[in-house]
Z-matrix of the N, CA and C atoms (Angstrom, degrees):
N
C 1 1.440
C 2 1.514 1 108.39
N 3 1.304 2 116.39 1 141.65
C 4 1.461 3 121.14 2 173.46
C 5 1.514 4 107.59 3 -134.92
N 6 1.330 5 115.65 4 132.71
C 7 1.459 6 121.98 5 178.15
C 8 1.512 7 108.56 6 -101.48
N 9 1.305 8 116.60 7 74.17
C 10 1.464 9 122.42 8 177.47
C 11 1.514 10 107.99 9 170.40
N 12 1.299 11 115.67 10 163.78
C 13 1.464 12 119.07 11 173.71
C 14 1.518 13 110.58 12 -104.97
N 15 1.333 14 116.89 13 -5.60
C 16 1.456 15 121.27 14 -179.57
C 17 1.525 16 109.66 15 -98.65
N 18 1.318 17 118.31 16 134.46
C 19 1.464 18 119.97 17 179.71
C 20 1.528 19 111.56 18 -72.03
N 21 1.314 20 115.65 19 147.36
C 22 1.465 21 123.25 20 170.00
C 23 1.520 22 115.30 21 57.64
N 24 1.312 23 118.86 22 35.56
C 25 1.459 24 117.96 23 179.17
C 26 1.523 25 113.86 24 -123.44
N 27 1.304 26 118.17 25 11.50
C 28 1.462 27 119.64 26 178.70
C 29 1.525 28 109.78 27 -99.59
N 30 1.327 29 115.97 28 163.14
C 31 1.455 30 120.99 29 176.16
C 32 1.522 31 110.00 30 -57.22
N 33 1.315 32 116.05 31 -43.79
C 34 1.463 33 119.91 32 -178.87
C 35 1.529 34 111.15 33 -62.47
N 36 1.341 35 118.04 34 -41.43
C 37 1.461 36 120.77 35 177.82
C 38 1.526 37 110.80 36 -61.32
N 39 1.328 38 115.93 37 -42.02
C 40 1.464 39 120.19 38 179.33
C 41 1.530 40 110.12 39 -61.44
N 42 1.340 41 116.55 40 -44.72
C 43 1.462 42 120.79 41 -179.87
C 44 1.523 43 110.28 42 -62.31
N 45 1.313 44 116.98 43 -45.27
C 46 1.463 45 119.83 44 179.15
C 47 1.523 46 110.77 45 -59.27
N 48 1.321 47 117.57 46 -45.35
C 49 1.471 48 120.25 47 179.05
C 50 1.524 49 111.55 48 -60.05
N 51 1.334 50 116.86 49 -43.19
C 52 1.462 51 120.62 50 -175.59
C 53 1.524 52 114.02 51 -80.50
N 54 1.319 53 118.51 52 -9.59
C 55 1.461 54 120.79 53 175.73
C 56 1.528 55 110.70 54 -107.61
N 57 1.331 56 116.50 55 2.96
C 58 1.459 57 120.17 56 177.98
C 59 1.515 58 114.07 57 72.79
N 60 1.309 59 117.23 58 19.22
C 61 1.467 60 121.42 59 -179.79
C 62 1.527 61 110.10 60 -98.83
N 63 1.306 62 115.37 61 163.59
C 64 1.462 63 120.67 62 175.69
C 65 1.524 64 108.50 63 -129.31
N 66 1.317 65 115.15 64 165.16
C 67 1.461 66 119.97 65 175.77
C 68 1.518 67 108.91 66 -148.77
N 69 1.324 68 115.11 67 161.81
C 70 1.461 69 121.41 68 178.09
C 71 1.528 70 107.30 69 -110.64
N 72 1.314 71 117.18 70 120.77
C 73 1.462 72 121.78 71 179.98
C 74 1.529 73 108.36 72 -94.25
N 75 1.330 74 116.68 73 121.68
C 76 1.461 75 121.63 74 178.74
C 77 1.516 76 112.29 75 -103.96
N 78 1.334 77 117.70 76 -28.18
C 79 1.461 78 121.83 77 -174.55
C 80 1.513 79 109.01 78 -135.44
N 81 1.324 80 116.02 79 137.83
C 82 1.462 81 122.50 80 174.09
C 83 1.517 82 107.54 81 -123.10
N 84 1.337 83 116.49 82 136.37
C 85 1.455 84 120.45 83 179.34
C 86 1.522 85 110.70 84 -138.48
N 87 1.313 86 115.59 85 154.06
C 88 1.463 87 121.33 86 175.74
C 89 1.531 88 110.73 87 -101.07
N 90 1.322 89 117.22 88 0.09
C 91 1.464 90 121.65 89 -178.28
C 92 1.530 91 108.56 90 -115.77
N 93 1.329 92 116.44 91 96.79
C 94 1.463 93 122.33 92 -175.25
C 95 1.531 94 111.99 93 -54.19
N 96 1.311 95 117.47 94 -39.68
C 97 1.460 96 121.31 95 -178.25
C 98 1.516 97 114.08 96 -66.12
N 99 1.321 98 117.69 97 -16.28
C 100 1.462 99 120.69 98 179.24
C 101 1.527 100 113.32 99 -86.44
N 102 1.313 101 117.45 100 -11.49
C 103 1.461 102 120.19 101 -175.87
C 104 1.527 103 112.39 102 -51.48
N 105 1.331 104 120.40 103 -47.93
C 106 1.469 105 118.67 104 179.77
C 107 1.530 106 113.65 105 -57.69
N 108 1.315 107 117.71 106 -31.97
C 109 1.464 108 120.78 107 -179.53
C 110 1.528 109 111.85 108 -70.41
N 111 1.322 110 117.33 109 -27.79
C 112 1.463 111 120.56 110 -178.96
C 113 1.524 112 113.33 111 -77.24
N 114 1.329 113 118.24 112 -8.59
C 115 1.459 114 119.25 113 177.85
C 116 1.525 115 112.58 114 -102.85
N 117 1.331 116 117.18 115 -8.12
C 118 1.464 117 120.73 116 -179.91
C 119 1.520 118 111.04 117 -57.31
N 120 1.324 119 115.23 118 134.65
C 121 1.471 120 122.65 119 176.38
C 122 1.522 121 113.31 120 55.90
N 123 1.331 122 116.79 121 32.14
C 124 1.463 123 121.62 122 177.01
C 125 1.530 124 108.52 123 -132.31
N 126 1.318 125 116.43 124 177.47
C 127 1.463 126 122.32 125 173.57
C 128 1.526 127 110.15 126 -96.87
N 129 1.328 128 117.82 127 11.39
C 130 1.462 129 121.65 128 -178.05
C 131 1.531 130 111.34 129 -75.12
N 132 1.322 131 114.16 130 157.74
C 133 1.455 132 121.08 131 169.91
C 134 1.521 133 107.76 132 -128.74
N 135 1.317 134 116.63 133 161.19
C 136 1.460 135 121.15 134 178.88
C 137 1.519 136 108.26 135 -148.96
N 138 1.318 137 116.23 136 145.44
C 139 1.456 138 121.40 137 176.27
C 140 1.521 139 107.70 138 -103.60
N 141 1.334 140 115.73 139 123.64
C 142 1.465 141 121.36 140 -177.70
C 143 1.530 142 108.60 141 -137.73
N 144 1.316 143 116.22 142 170.39
C 145 1.458 144 121.05 143 174.14
C 146 1.519 145 108.58 144 -60.52
N 147 1.322 146 115.39 145 141.40
C 148 1.467 147 120.55 146 -176.75
C 149 1.527 148 112.16 147 -56.38
N 150 1.316 149 118.94 148 -40.18
C 151 1.471 150 120.36 149 -178.49
C 152 1.525 151 111.16 150 -63.35
N 153 1.335 152 117.89 151 -39.92
C 154 1.467 153 120.50 152 176.34
C 155 1.523 154 109.66 153 -64.83
N 156 1.322 155 117.30 154 -40.86
C 157 1.465 156 120.86 155 179.04
C 158 1.530 157 110.57 156 -60.59
N 159 1.333 158 116.43 157 -46.63
C 160 1.469 159 119.98 158 -178.39
C 161 1.519 160 111.98 159 -65.93
N 162 1.322 161 117.63 160 -41.86
C 163 1.469 162 120.26 161 178.33
C 164 1.529 163 110.17 162 -64.14
N 165 1.321 164 116.61 163 -41.78
C 166 1.465 165 120.50 164 -177.69
C 167 1.521 166 111.49 165 -68.43
N 168 1.321 167 116.68 166 -38.79
C 169 1.469 168 120.28 167 -177.91
C 170 1.528 169 111.72 168 -66.28
N 171 1.330 170 117.75 169 -22.31
C 172 1.466 171 120.33 170 176.82
C 173 1.525 172 112.06 171 -69.43
N 174 1.346 173 116.58 172 -28.10
C 175 1.464 174 120.33 173 -173.18
C 176 1.520 175 114.56 174 -117.21
N 177 1.297 176 117.92 175 -13.00
C 178 1.459 177 121.37 176 -176.60
C 179 1.522 178 110.34 177 -121.65
N 180 1.312 179 116.32 178 154.65
C 181 1.463 180 121.42 179 179.17
C 182 1.531 181 109.44 180 -82.48
N 183 1.344 182 115.53 181 70.76
C 184 1.464 183 121.83 182 178.48
C 185 1.523 184 108.59 183 -131.72
N 186 1.318 185 116.18 184 159.77
C 187 1.459 186 122.38 185 178.31
C 188 1.521 187 109.27 186 -113.62
N 189 1.316 188 115.98 187 149.79
C 190 1.461 189 121.53 188 173.91
C 191 1.522 190 107.60 189 -102.18
N 192 1.313 191 115.55 190 125.58
C 193 1.465 192 122.24 191 177.98
C 194 1.518 193 108.99 192 -118.71
N 195 1.314 194 116.46 193 154.97
C 196 1.461 195 119.73 194 173.74
C 197 1.529 196 108.34 195 -76.32
N 198 1.323 197 117.91 196 141.59
C 199 1.474 198 119.83 197 176.95
C 200 1.532 199 109.85 198 -59.07
N 201 1.330 200 117.56 199 151.64
C 202 1.469 201 120.67 200 -176.73
C 203 1.526 202 113.81 201 -73.41
N 204 1.309 203 118.06 202 -2.15
C 205 1.458 204 122.28 203 176.48
C 206 1.518 205 108.33 204 -153.02
N 207 1.323 206 116.66 205 164.27
C 208 1.463 207 120.53 206 -175.67
C 209 1.520 208 110.84 207 -66.76
N 210 1.314 209 115.30 208 130.47
C 211 1.460 210 121.72 209 177.20
C 212 1.518 211 107.98 210 -102.99
N 213 1.317 212 117.99 211 130.90
C 214 1.467 213 119.13 212 -179.35
C 215 1.524 214 111.68 213 -74.39
N 216 1.324 215 115.34 214 155.40
C 217 1.458 216 120.35 215 171.66
C 218 1.520 217 107.56 216 -75.30
N 219 1.300 218 116.39 217 160.05
C 220 1.461 219 119.40 218 178.94
C 221 1.510 220 109.31 219 -148.41
N 222 1.309 221 115.64 220 161.24
C 223 1.461 222 121.73 221 -178.82
C 224 1.523 223 109.78 222 -111.63
N 225 1.310 224 115.42 223 134.87
C 226 1.461 225 121.07 224 173.85
C 227 1.522 226 107.79 225 -87.39
N 228 1.313 227 117.41 226 139.87
C 229 1.458 228 121.26 227 179.92
C 230 1.519 229 109.70 228 -131.56
N 231 1.318 230 115.04 229 152.64
C 232 1.464 231 121.59 230 177.94
C 233 1.521 232 106.98 231 -128.56
N 234 1.314 233 116.28 232 140.54
C 235 1.459 234 118.83 233 175.95
C 236 1.517 235 109.73 234 -139.87
N 237 1.311 236 115.34 235 154.55
C 238 1.455 237 122.32 236 177.41
C 239 1.524 238 106.95 237 -152.84
N 240 1.285 239 116.65 238 160.00
C 241 1.463 240 121.72 239 178.42
C 242 1.525 241 109.20 240 -72.10
N 243 1.327 242 117.39 241 140.59
C 244 1.467 243 121.13 242 -178.42
C 245 1.523 244 112.07 243 -59.41
N 246 1.325 245 116.42 244 -23.55
C 247 1.462 246 121.14 245 175.71
C 248 1.527 247 110.95 246 -57.48
N 249 1.325 248 116.33 247 -27.93
C 250 1.465 249 122.25 248 -176.81
C 251 1.530 250 113.67 249 -95.69
N 252 1.328 251 118.76 250 8.09
C 253 1.467 252 120.75 251 -178.22
C 254 1.520 253 113.35 252 -55.62
N 255 1.304 254 117.98 253 -34.72
C 256 1.467 255 121.62 254 -177.07
C 257 1.533 256 112.89 255 -94.82
N 258 1.305 257 117.60 256 1.24
C 259 1.458 258 121.60 257 179.61
C 260 1.533 259 108.69 258 -63.20
N 261 1.342 260 118.64 259 123.27
C 262 1.473 261 120.84 260 -177.02
C 263 1.529 262 113.08 261 -59.65
N 264 1.308 263 117.53 262 -37.46
C 265 1.462 264 120.51 263 179.82
C 266 1.518 265 111.77 264 -66.44
N 267 1.317 266 116.39 265 -43.32
C 268 1.464 267 120.06 266 179.04
C 269 1.527 268 110.16 267 -69.20
N 270 1.335 269 117.33 268 -38.97
C 271 1.467 270 120.27 269 176.89
C 272 1.536 271 110.20 270 -61.11
N 273 1.317 272 116.43 271 -42.20
C 274 1.473 273 121.09 272 177.87
C 275 1.536 274 109.96 273 -61.10
N 276 1.333 275 116.53 274 -46.41
C 277 1.461 276 120.62 275 -178.84
C 278 1.530 277 111.05 276 -63.67
N 279 1.335 278 117.55 277 -41.89
C 280 1.473 279 119.97 278 178.26
C 281 1.527 280 110.73 279 -60.01
N 282 1.318 281 117.17 280 -41.23
C 283 1.461 282 120.43 281 179.71
C 284 1.524 283 111.01 282 -65.91
N 285 1.336 284 117.63 283 -41.80
C 286 1.467 285 119.94 284 177.36
C 287 1.525 286 110.08 285 -62.18
N 288 1.327 287 117.06 286 -40.98
C 289 1.466 288 120.65 287 179.14
C 290 1.524 289 110.94 288 -64.77
N 291 1.334 290 117.65 289 -41.39
C 292 1.472 291 120.96 290 177.20
C 293 1.534 292 110.53 291 -60.47
N 294 1.326 293 116.33 292 -45.60
C 295 1.469 294 120.28 293 179.98
C 296 1.527 295 111.19 294 -61.97
N 297 1.321 296 115.82 295 -44.87
C 298 1.460 297 120.26 296 -179.46
C 299 1.524 298 110.87 297 -65.60
N 300 1.326 299 116.95 298 -42.38
C 301 1.470 300 120.38 299 178.20
C 302 1.518 301 110.77 300 -61.02
N 303 1.325 302 117.38 301 -38.72
C 304 1.469 303 120.85 302 178.45
C 305 1.528 304 110.29 303 -64.49
N 306 1.329 305 117.30 304 -40.56
C 307 1.465 306 120.58 305 177.71
C 308 1.522 307 110.84 306 -64.64
N 309 1.319 308 116.20 307 -44.10
C 310 1.461 309 120.52 308 -178.60
C 311 1.524 310 110.59 309 -65.20
N 312 1.329 311 117.08 310 -39.83
C 313 1.463 312 119.44 311 -177.67
C 314 1.513 313 112.19 312 -66.10
N 315 1.323 314 117.71 313 -16.98
C 316 1.460 315 120.68 314 178.96
C 317 1.530 316 112.45 315 -91.71
N 318 1.338 317 117.42 316 3.06
C 319 1.468 318 120.17 317 179.31
C 320 1.520 319 109.66 318 -76.58
N 321 1.311 320 115.69 319 173.79
C 322 1.462 321 120.69 320 -176.52
C 323 1.523 322 111.56 321 -67.87
N 324 1.317 323 115.61 322 159.48
C 325 1.470 324 121.58 323 178.04
C 326 1.520 325 110.50 324 -61.01
N 327 1.323 326 118.45 325 -32.88
C 328 1.465 327 121.31 326 179.63
C 329 1.518 328 110.28 327 -60.97
N 330 1.323 329 117.26 328 -44.03
C 331 1.457 330 120.53 329 -179.91
C 332 1.520 331 111.18 330 -62.08
N 333 1.323 332 117.12 331 -38.57
C 334 1.465 333 120.21 332 -177.96
C 335 1.519 334 111.46 333 -75.68
N 336 1.334 335 118.39 334 -33.22
C 337 1.454 336 120.25 335 -175.30
C 338 1.531 337 112.01 336 -84.82
N 339 1.315 338 119.04 337 -15.39
C 340 1.454 339 122.22 338 -179.61
C 341 1.514 340 109.76 339 -125.59
N 342 1.356 341 117.19 340 77.86
C 343 1.465 342 119.69 341 -172.94
C 344 1.527 343 114.06 342 -76.24
N 345 1.328 344 118.18 343 -20.59
C 346 1.452 345 120.21 344 -175.85
C 347 1.515 346 111.40 345 -121.17
N 348 1.323 347 114.53 346 153.03
C 349 1.460 348 120.89 347 177.00
C 350 1.514 349 107.84 348 -141.89
N 351 1.315 350 116.14 349 155.69
C 352 1.455 351 121.74 350 176.63
C 353 1.515 352 107.95 351 -104.63
N 354 1.326 353 115.82 352 129.42
C 355 1.467 354 121.42 353 177.91
C 356 1.513 355 109.56 354 -98.51
N 357 1.310 356 116.10 355 143.72
C 358 1.460 357 120.48 356 175.88
C 359 1.514 358 108.53 357 -141.81
């Protein structure tokens, strides 16, 4: 599975290149949340955020596996032009992101140390 239309630009692609591994991409999607659905009833695997894997495994017939090598943690960032600092929509989005980040930071150490999971 690949979540992009551009080759070699995902975190997973970078990790594969730097660990000397290769993979075969069979499906590409622009909708990250659909990735678990594309592996149903197939021999495919996909690497996704652990929270998406756990939510999907509750409702779909998929398994969560540990990745075959260590996956680094990463930080999500948001940026906007300072011209838009007072934009009500952007201000609303920043506040939602702050609230969500606060909720996530209160999760267990396991959730923070294992950001990715492989679905099968």
